[in-house]
N, C-alpha and C positions, 0 to 999 in steps of 0.2 A: 412640170417638167420631167421630176422623179418617175409619176407614172407613166409618161410616154417611154422614159427608158425600160422600165419594167416589162410594160406591152412588146416593145420591140424583142426584148431579151426572149420572153415568153413565147413570141412566133418563131423566132430563129431555133430556139429549143424545140421545139413543136417539129420543126420539118425533122428533127433529128429524132423524133418519136418518145420526145421527154415532155412532161408534164411538169408545169411550175407554179408554184404556190409560194406566196410571201407572208413573212412574219415580220412585223413591227416590233421593233426592240429599241427601247430609249436608250441614247446616248446621254452618258455622263456630264452635267455640266463643270465638272471639275478638270476636263481636257481643255476648257479656255486657257488654262493656265500655261499648259504646254505650248499653245500656239501664240504665247506672247512674243513679240519681237520678229514673227517668222513674217515674211514680205506675201507670200502665197500660200494660203491654207490649204491644206489638202482636204479637211472636211469641216462642214459649217452647219449640218443640219442636226436637230434634235432627235431625229429619229432615224436608223438604220432598218432598210426593207430587206431582210434576209432571205436570200432565195432557197427555197426547198425544192428539190429537184428528184422527180420519179420517172421510170420509164413506164408508158402511159398503163401497159397490162399491171405492173405493180400498182400503183395508184388506182385502177380500179379494183384490184383485190382488197386493197388496204380500205377502201371505202363502202366495199359490199359486206353484207351482214353474212355472219358464220353460217355456211351451208350444212352444221352438223346436227 
């Protein structure tokens, strides 16, 4: 399901001329203690997919070899 959400976000941002990449970040298990007794948890995944968004021209320039 998360992959579908990321794909939808990427497509929506592409319409605005933005390129999206994702970096997987581990979520600490220590956060479980903070959710004890909470009826509806906001977060329950062990990985957060952080979006990294660039203007398409900037993303191409960042990946292009140095022209010097």
